[in-house]
N, C-alpha and C positions, 0 to 999 in steps of 0.2 A: 498399817496401810503407810503410803508415802505420797508425795506429790507427783504426777506424772511429768515425766521426763521432756515432753514437747511444749510444755509451759514456757521456759525460754526463749524458744523460736519464735514465737508469735505474738509475745506481748512486750516487747522492749521498752517501749513508752509508757508502760502501765504505771499508774499512780496511786491506786487503791486495790488492795488485793484482801479478800475476807474468806479465810479458810476456817472459820470458826466451826466447832462442834462437827468434826468429820473424822475422829477417831485417829488422825494423823499421829504417828508414833516416830516417824524418820523425816528429817527435811533433806531433800537432795540438793545437788549442787546449782541445778538450774535457777533456784530462787534467788541466789547471791548475785546472779548476774542482772537482775531488775534493777538497775541504777537509778531509775526515774522514781521508784517506789517511795511514797509519802506516807502511806498509812498501811499499815500490815496486821492484821488481826490473826492470831493462832490461838486463841481462847478456846477452851474446852476440847482440847485434843489429848493426846497421851504422850506428850513430850517429855523425855527425861533430860534431854539437853539441848541447848542452842550452840550451834557450830559457832567457831571464832569468825568464821567468814561473812558472819553478820555485820562485821566493820565495813565491809564493800558497800553498804547501803547509805551512803554519806547523806541523801536527801531525806532519808527517814524523818519524819516528825511525830508519828504517832504509833505506838508499838503495844498491841495487847497480847499478853502472854498469861493470863490468868485462866486458873481452871486446868491446869496441866499438872505435871509430876515433876516439876524442875526442882533439883537439889541445889544447885549452883547456876551462876551466869558467867559468860565469857568475859575476860577483861575488856576485849574489843567493843562492847556495848558503851563503854563509857567515852569510847572514841567518835561516837555519834553526836556530833556537835549541834545539828539541827533537832535533835530528839526532844520534844516538849511535853509527850504524855508518854508515861511507861505504866502499864498495867500489870501487877504481879501477884494479886491475892490470889488464895486458894491454890498455892503450890507448896512445895516442901522444902523452901530454901532455909539454910542454916545460917548463912552469913551472906552480908551485901555489901561488896567492895567495887564501886565503879570509878 
């Protein structure tokens, strides 16, 4: 499963997006164009990776990625200076370097 491509066209000013528990395995490019996003929940899906494009979400304050199948995180996650909450439990992370 993946996020519908029409998402980015209609919700440019979206601040909260909860896509938890939807069996999403792939994150499309549209998600990374939501520049006003502050809270993003992708918990409880089937994600194996988070694209480097997550670094585009400069306003992001809360990110929930727990309950996926992540083995590593992109370095760009460390560039999110507004990020205050990062939930990563119940993944398959081998190392953490932000």
